[in-house]
C-alpha positions as CSV (number, residue, x, y, z in Angstrom):
1,M,-13.2,166.9,-90.8
2,K,-12.3,168.1,-87.3
3,R,-12.6,165.8,-84.3
4,R,-15.5,167.8,-82.9
5,A,-17.5,167.4,-86.1
6,F,-16.6,163.8,-86.2
7,I,-18.0,163.2,-82.7
8,K,-21.2,165.0,-83.6
9,T,-21.6,162.7,-86.6
10,L,-21.1,159.7,-84.4
11,A,-23.5,161.0,-81.8
12,A,-26.2,161.4,-84.5
13,S,-25.7,157.8,-85.6
14,G,-25.7,156.5,-82.0
15,I,-22.2,155.1,-82.4
16,A,-20.6,157.4,-79.9
17,L,-22.3,155.7,-77.0
18,N,-20.0,152.7,-77.5
19,M,-16.7,154.6,-77.9
20,P,-14.3,155.5,-75.1
21,F,-13.0,158.8,-76.5
22,V,-10.4,160.2,-74.1
23,T,-8.3,163.2,-75.1
24,A,-5.0,164.4,-73.7
25,S,-6.8,167.2,-71.9
26,A,-9.2,164.7,-70.3
27,H,-6.3,162.7,-68.8
28,A,-5.8,165.1,-66.0
29,S,-9.2,164.5,-64.5
30,S,-9.1,160.7,-65.2
31,S,-5.8,159.9,-63.6
32,G,-5.5,162.7,-61.1
33,G,-2.3,163.8,-62.9
34,K,-0.3,160.9,-61.5
35,Y,2.4,159.0,-63.4
36,L,4.2,155.7,-62.9
37,V,7.6,154.6,-64.0
38,V,8.8,151.0,-63.6
39,V,12.6,150.6,-63.8
40,N,13.6,147.0,-64.6
41,A,17.1,145.6,-63.8
42,K,16.9,142.8,-66.3
43,G,18.5,139.5,-65.4
44,G,18.1,139.2,-61.7
45,W,19.9,141.7,-59.5
46,D,21.6,141.0,-56.2
47,P,20.0,143.0,-53.3
48,T,22.8,142.1,-51.0
49,S,25.1,144.1,-53.2
50,L,22.8,147.1,-53.0
51,C,20.0,147.6,-50.4
52,D,20.1,144.5,-48.2
53,P,23.8,143.8,-47.5
54,K,24.9,140.8,-45.5
55,G,28.6,141.4,-45.4
56,M,31.3,138.9,-44.5
57,N,29.0,136.5,-42.7
58,E,30.8,133.2,-43.6
59,A,27.4,131.6,-43.6
60,Y,27.9,129.2,-46.5
61,G,31.4,127.7,-46.0
62,E,30.0,124.2,-46.8
63,L,28.7,125.4,-50.2
64,S,31.5,127.7,-51.4
65,S,35.2,128.0,-50.5
66,V,35.3,131.4,-52.2
67,L,35.5,134.2,-49.7
68,S,35.0,131.7,-46.8
69,G,31.5,131.2,-48.1
70,S,30.4,134.7,-47.2
71,T,27.4,136.4,-48.9
72,N,29.4,139.5,-49.8
73,S,33.1,140.3,-50.3
74,V,32.9,143.5,-48.3
75,A,31.8,144.1,-44.7
76,I,28.7,146.1,-43.8
77,N,29.7,149.7,-43.4
78,S,27.6,151.5,-40.7
79,S,28.2,154.9,-42.4
80,K,26.3,153.8,-45.5
81,R,22.9,154.6,-44.0
82,F,20.0,156.9,-44.5
83,G,17.2,156.5,-42.0
84,E,16.5,152.8,-41.8
85,I,18.1,152.2,-45.2
86,V,21.5,150.5,-45.2
87,W,23.3,150.2,-48.5
88,S,26.3,148.1,-49.5
89,D,29.9,149.3,-49.4
90,V,31.8,148.7,-52.6
91,P,34.4,145.9,-52.4
92,D,38.1,147.0,-52.9
93,N,39.3,143.5,-53.6
94,G,40.9,144.0,-57.0
95,D,37.8,143.0,-59.0
96,L,36.8,146.5,-59.8
97,T,39.2,149.1,-61.3
98,A,40.1,152.1,-59.3
99,D,37.9,154.3,-61.4
100,D,34.9,151.8,-61.0
101,L,35.4,151.7,-57.3
102,I,35.3,155.5,-56.9
103,R,32.4,156.0,-59.4
104,V,30.1,153.3,-58.0
105,D,30.7,154.4,-54.4
106,A,29.8,157.9,-55.4
107,Q,26.7,156.7,-57.4
108,F,25.4,154.8,-54.3
109,E,26.1,157.7,-52.0
110,N,24.5,160.3,-54.3
111,F,21.4,158.3,-54.9
112,F,20.6,157.3,-51.3
113,S,21.6,160.6,-49.8
114,T,19.6,162.6,-52.4
115,H,16.5,160.5,-52.6
116,G,16.4,158.6,-49.4
117,N,13.8,160.8,-47.8
118,R,11.3,159.8,-50.5
119,L,12.5,156.2,-50.7
120,T,10.9,152.9,-49.4
121,V,13.1,149.8,-49.7
122,V,11.1,146.6,-49.6
123,N,13.4,143.7,-48.6
124,G,12.9,139.9,-48.2
125,I,10.4,139.5,-51.1
126,D,9.9,135.8,-52.0
127,T,9.3,135.5,-55.7
128,G,9.0,131.7,-55.4
129,T,11.1,131.0,-58.5
130,N,14.5,131.0,-60.1
131,N,13.1,131.3,-63.6
132,H,13.7,134.6,-65.4
133,E,10.3,134.7,-67.2
134,V,8.3,133.6,-64.2
135,G,10.2,135.9,-61.9
136,A,9.8,139.0,-64.1
137,R,6.1,138.2,-64.5
138,H,5.5,137.8,-60.7
139,V,7.5,140.9,-59.7
140,W,5.9,143.2,-62.3
141,S,2.3,141.9,-62.3
142,G,1.9,140.4,-58.8
143,K,1.0,137.0,-60.3
144,S,3.2,134.2,-61.4
145,D,0.5,132.9,-63.7
146,A,0.7,133.9,-67.4
147,G,-1.6,136.4,-68.9
148,H,-1.8,139.1,-66.2
149,P,-0.9,142.7,-67.3
150,S,2.1,144.4,-65.9
151,L,1.8,147.0,-63.2
152,A,2.5,149.8,-65.7
153,A,0.0,148.4,-68.2
154,F,-2.7,147.9,-65.5
155,Y,-2.2,151.5,-64.3
156,A,-2.4,153.0,-67.9
157,A,-5.5,150.9,-68.6
158,A,-7.2,152.1,-65.4
159,V,-6.6,155.8,-65.7
160,A,-6.1,156.8,-69.4
161,P,-6.3,153.8,-71.8
162,T,-6.9,155.8,-75.0
163,L,-4.1,158.3,-74.8
164,P,-1.9,158.0,-77.9
165,M,1.1,156.7,-75.9
166,S,-0.6,155.8,-72.7
167,F,1.9,153.0,-71.8
168,I,5.5,153.3,-73.1
169,S,7.8,150.3,-72.8
170,H,11.5,150.0,-73.4
171,G,11.5,146.4,-72.5
172,G,11.1,144.0,-69.5
173,Y,7.8,142.5,-68.6
174,D,5.2,144.6,-70.5
175,V,2.3,142.2,-71.1
176,T,-0.9,144.2,-71.6
177,A,-3.5,141.4,-71.6
178,S,-5.2,143.6,-74.3
179,V,-6.4,146.2,-71.7
180,V,-4.3,149.0,-73.2
181,A,-2.1,149.7,-76.2
182,R,1.7,149.5,-75.8
183,T,4.2,151.9,-77.4
184,R,7.6,150.5,-77.9
185,P,9.9,153.3,-79.1
186,S,13.2,152.2,-80.7
187,N,14.7,155.6,-80.0
188,A,13.7,159.2,-79.4
189,S,14.1,160.2,-83.1
190,F,11.0,158.2,-84.1
191,I,8.9,160.8,-82.3
192,S,9.8,163.6,-84.7
193,E,9.0,161.3,-87.7
194,I,5.5,160.4,-86.6
195,A,4.8,163.9,-85.3
196,T,5.5,165.4,-88.7
197,P,4.3,162.8,-91.3
198,N,3.9,165.4,-94.0
199,K,7.4,166.8,-93.7
200,T,9.4,167.1,-96.9
201,Y,13.0,166.0,-97.3
202,S,15.3,167.5,-99.9
203,N,13.9,166.7,-103.3
204,R,11.1,164.4,-102.0
205,D,8.1,166.8,-102.2
206,I,5.5,164.9,-100.2
207,L,1.9,166.1,-100.5
208,M,2.9,169.7,-101.3
209,D,0.3,172.4,-102.1
210,S,-0.7,172.0,-105.7
211,G,-2.3,175.1,-107.3
212,G,-3.8,176.4,-104.1
213,E,-5.5,173.0,-103.2
214,D,-4.8,171.6,-99.8
215,I,-3.9,168.0,-100.8
216,Y,-2.9,167.0,-97.3
217,G,-6.3,168.2,-95.9
218,L,-8.1,166.1,-98.5
219,V,-6.1,163.1,-97.5
220,Q,-7.0,163.7,-93.8
221,Q,-10.7,164.0,-94.7
222,A,-10.5,160.7,-96.7
223,Q,-8.8,159.0,-93.7
224,N,-11.4,160.2,-91.2
225,A,-14.3,159.2,-93.5
226,R,-12.8,155.7,-93.8
227,L,-12.6,155.5,-90.0
228,E,-16.2,156.6,-89.7
229,R,-17.3,153.9,-92.1
230,Q,-15.3,151.2,-90.2
231,L,-16.7,152.4,-86.9
232,S,-20.3,152.4,-88.1
233,S,-20.0,148.9,-89.5
234,D,-17.8,147.0,-87.1
235,P,-19.9,145.0,-84.6
236,L,-17.1,144.2,-82.2
237,Y,-16.5,146.5,-79.2
238,R,-12.8,145.9,-79.0
239,R,-12.3,146.7,-82.7
240,R,-14.3,150.0,-82.2
241,R,-12.2,150.8,-79.2
242,Q,-9.0,150.3,-81.2
243,L,-10.3,152.4,-84.1
244,S,-11.3,155.1,-81.6
245,Q,-7.7,155.1,-80.3
246,L,-6.4,155.4,-83.9
247,F,-8.5,158.4,-84.5
248,G,-7.4,159.9,-81.2
249,V,-3.7,159.6,-82.3
250,R,-4.6,161.4,-85.6
251,S,-6.7,164.1,-84.1
252,D,-5.7,167.7,-83.3
253,D,-5.9,166.9,-79.6
254,S,-3.1,164.4,-79.8
255,D,-0.3,166.9,-80.1
256,L,2.9,164.9,-80.7
257,S,4.6,168.1,-81.7
258,G,4.2,169.1,-78.0
259,L,6.2,166.1,-77.1
260,I,9.0,167.2,-79.4
261,V,9.1,170.6,-77.6
262,H,9.4,169.0,-74.1
263,L,11.9,166.4,-75.3
264,E,14.2,169.0,-76.7
265,D,13.7,171.1,-73.6
266,V,14.9,168.3,-71.4
267,Q,17.8,167.4,-73.8
268,N,19.0,171.0,-73.8
269,N,18.6,171.8,-70.1
270,V,19.0,168.6,-68.1
271,S,22.6,167.5,-68.9
272,M,23.5,163.8,-68.9
273,S,26.8,164.6,-67.3
274,D,26.3,167.5,-64.8
275,N,26.7,166.2,-61.3
276,L,26.6,162.7,-62.8
277,Y,29.1,160.5,-64.7
278,E,29.4,161.3,-68.4
279,G,29.1,158.2,-70.6
280,R,27.4,156.1,-67.9
281,A,23.8,154.7,-68.3
282,E,23.3,156.9,-71.4
283,Y,20.7,154.5,-72.9
284,L,18.7,154.6,-69.6
285,K,18.9,158.4,-69.5
286,E,17.6,158.6,-73.1
287,Q,14.7,156.4,-72.1
288,A,14.1,158.7,-69.1
289,Q,14.1,161.8,-71.4
290,L,11.4,160.5,-73.7
291,V,9.2,159.2,-70.9
292,A,9.4,162.5,-68.9
293,A,8.6,164.5,-72.0
294,A,5.6,162.2,-72.9
295,F,4.2,162.7,-69.4
296,K,4.6,166.4,-69.6
297,A,2.8,166.5,-73.0
298,N,-0.1,164.5,-71.5
299,L,0.4,161.7,-74.0
300,A,1.4,159.0,-71.5
301,V,0.8,158.0,-67.9
302,S,3.1,155.0,-67.4
303,A,6.3,153.6,-68.7
304,N,8.9,150.8,-68.4
305,L,12.6,151.7,-68.4
306,N,14.9,148.8,-68.8
307,L,18.6,148.1,-68.2
308,T,20.4,144.8,-68.8
309,G,23.6,143.3,-67.3
310,F,22.5,141.8,-64.0
311,D,22.7,138.1,-64.7
312,T,26.1,137.7,-63.0
313,H,26.9,134.0,-63.1
314,D,30.6,134.8,-63.2
315,N,32.8,137.7,-61.9
316,H,29.9,139.0,-59.9
317,D,31.6,141.9,-58.1
318,A,33.2,143.3,-61.3
319,R,29.9,143.2,-63.1
320,A,27.1,143.7,-60.5
321,Y,28.4,146.7,-58.7
322,P,28.9,148.9,-61.9
323,A,25.4,147.8,-63.1
324,M,23.9,148.7,-59.8
325,G,25.6,152.1,-59.9
326,D,24.4,152.7,-63.4
327,I,20.7,151.9,-62.7
328,L,20.8,154.3,-59.7
329,E,22.4,156.9,-61.9
330,G,19.7,156.5,-64.6
331,V,17.0,156.8,-62.0
332,H,18.7,159.9,-60.5
333,Y,18.7,161.5,-64.0
334,L,15.0,160.6,-64.4
335,M,14.3,162.5,-61.2
336,L,16.2,165.5,-62.5
337,A,14.2,165.5,-65.7
338,L,10.8,165.1,-64.0
339,D,11.8,167.9,-61.6
340,Y,12.8,170.2,-64.4
341,L,9.4,169.6,-66.1
342,G,7.5,170.2,-62.8
343,I,6.0,166.7,-62.6
344,R,8.3,165.1,-60.0
345,E,5.7,165.3,-57.3
346,Q,3.1,163.5,-59.4
347,T,5.4,160.5,-60.3
348,T,5.9,157.2,-58.5
349,V,9.0,155.3,-59.5
350,V,9.4,151.5,-58.8
351,I,12.8,149.8,-59.2
352,G,13.1,146.0,-59.2
353,S,14.3,142.8,-61.0
354,D,13.4,139.2,-61.9
355,F,14.6,137.8,-58.6
356,G,17.8,137.8,-56.5
357,R,21.3,136.1,-56.6
358,T,22.6,133.3,-54.4
359,P,23.9,134.4,-51.0
360,Y,27.3,132.8,-51.8
361,Y,29.7,132.9,-54.7
362,N,30.1,130.0,-57.2
363,V,33.5,128.6,-58.4
364,N,33.6,131.3,-61.1
365,N,33.2,134.1,-58.5
366,G,29.7,134.6,-59.8
367,K,26.3,134.3,-58.2
368,D,23.4,132.2,-59.5
369,H,19.6,132.5,-59.3
370,W,17.9,133.0,-55.9
371,P,14.2,133.6,-55.3
372,V,14.6,136.3,-52.6
373,T,14.7,139.9,-53.9
374,S,14.1,143.6,-53.0
375,M,12.2,146.4,-54.6
376,M,12.7,150.2,-54.2
377,V,9.9,152.8,-54.5
378,L,10.3,156.6,-54.8
379,Q,7.1,158.4,-54.0
380,G,6.1,162.0,-54.9
381,N,3.2,164.1,-53.6
382,G,5.4,165.5,-50.8
383,T,5.7,162.0,-49.2
384,V,8.5,161.8,-46.6
385,T,9.5,158.3,-45.7
386,G,12.6,159.3,-43.7
387,G,14.4,156.4,-45.5
388,R,11.9,153.6,-44.8
389,V,12.6,149.8,-44.9
390,F,9.7,147.4,-45.0
391,G,10.3,143.6,-44.9
392,A,13.3,141.7,-43.9
393,S,15.6,138.8,-44.8
394,T,17.7,136.6,-42.5
395,P,21.4,137.2,-42.0
396,D,22.0,134.3,-44.5
397,F,19.5,135.9,-47.0
398,H,16.2,134.0,-46.7
399,S,12.8,135.7,-46.5
400,Q,11.5,136.4,-43.0
401,A,7.9,136.7,-41.9
402,V,7.2,140.3,-40.9
403,N,4.6,142.3,-39.0
404,G,2.0,143.9,-41.3
405,I,2.3,147.3,-39.8
406,S,5.9,147.8,-38.9
407,G,7.4,145.5,-41.6
408,T,9.9,144.1,-39.0
409,P,10.5,140.4,-38.3
410,D,7.5,138.7,-36.6
411,A,7.1,135.0,-36.3
412,G,3.3,135.5,-36.4
413,G,3.4,137.6,-39.6
414,L,3.6,136.7,-43.3
415,I,6.4,136.5,-45.8
416,L,6.1,139.2,-48.4
417,N,5.6,138.1,-52.1
418,P,5.3,140.3,-55.2
419,G,1.5,140.1,-55.1
420,H,1.5,141.9,-51.8
421,V,3.8,144.7,-53.1
422,N,1.8,145.1,-56.3
423,Q,-1.4,145.4,-54.3
424,E,0.0,148.1,-52.2
425,L,1.3,149.9,-55.2
426,R,-2.1,149.8,-56.8
427,R,-3.4,151.3,-53.6
428,I,-1.1,154.3,-53.4
429,L,-1.6,154.9,-57.2
430,G,-5.4,155.0,-56.5
431,V,-6.4,152.1,-58.8
432,S,-6.9,149.2,-56.3
433,G,-10.7,149.7,-56.5
434,H,-10.9,149.9,-60.3
435,A,-13.1,147.4,-62.1
436,L,-9.9,145.9,-63.7
437,A,-8.9,144.8,-60.2
438,E,-11.8,142.3,-60.2
439,V,-10.6,140.9,-63.5
440,F,-7.0,140.7,-62.4
441,P,-7.2,140.3,-58.6
442,L,-4.2,140.3,-56.2
443,P,-4.0,138.9,-52.7
444,D,-5.1,141.1,-49.8
445,S,-1.9,141.9,-48.1
446,N,-2.9,143.8,-45.0
447,F,0.6,145.2,-45.2
448,N,1.2,148.9,-44.6
449,I,4.2,149.1,-46.9
450,F,4.0,152.7,-48.0
451,V,3.3,155.8,-46.0
């Protein structure tokens, strides 16, 4: 039974009135063709080693004898700038190898000079916590309380909840609060397996044609008839919605084979090493390939990408700077893949972490947990920020109250928190007025973070 005939059957029985059928082709009208990627630096990154440098400030001599109590082990370099954005120089203090030093400096330079004109850096965000779980939840949902969906889950639920892979997550905070299904791929190869479930392997003849009879077609008919019986008898709306989504995945409109085509296209034409560093951030780049292909195939609208290695309680410089370089390299590759597929302009990319690191080094040359953090947002749709910075932290790395329009320090303003940033992200994504916003409200920010 084809999907069209199935819907007619449901309409005749009155069941279709309760079912949110949304096909891949319907996605373009429901979401406006916009996509969202969240990139999580798992473990709590150090913004002062990336987009909010403080340099050799000697501000914490009483707390740390290491590096005279300075926040960073390298001075602020005035040449590391794009528009209002200032990024950290890379310390040449012996902690990084010569190769690391050259590579990370190039990764920073490449990212900010290439993408700075579309980039907004949000500094001085107060997460209000040093706890990993609470911090990740606050940053990626806008609320520190448990049970709120992540930004990516909220967006997928608002614009295309019944797409087969509407929300893809590779880790990080990905709570859905049951508003959308979550797809957690272990690797890209699983796509080909579920896209061709009737594929035969060597001597394993699975559902092959027997005497001219289409056995696989009979199996599909039996499966659809079973779904029809379940849909007609189940009294619970949520169960009917889930069954509807299952049928959508199995239908002709859910073309997972199209995803395979786009994935292979990206893999063959957007090299992991051209103009980048071969062997770096490969797992993040593989995540990017799958997500970009799923967007292009109209099977997904949002995704989490995830990279670990930022919880630097010891040997901070040797560990944090390469991790920062790799996450920027992974995001740069994502931009190349999206651009190749022609969907760069429709995609918003948000980069962040659980919280920040202490503005001084501990006795192990590491940095511990600190509630102040930054987020970075790359916009599409032709947006030109000129390298915008919104929000501020003090020279010794505490959050500052800022003006709601300019984002510059203002004693009469407010201190930014993740709820403000998430509310503004909902706004630019076009979902701040969705009915789900009443169920999962965020504070009115009155901040003009994004242009």
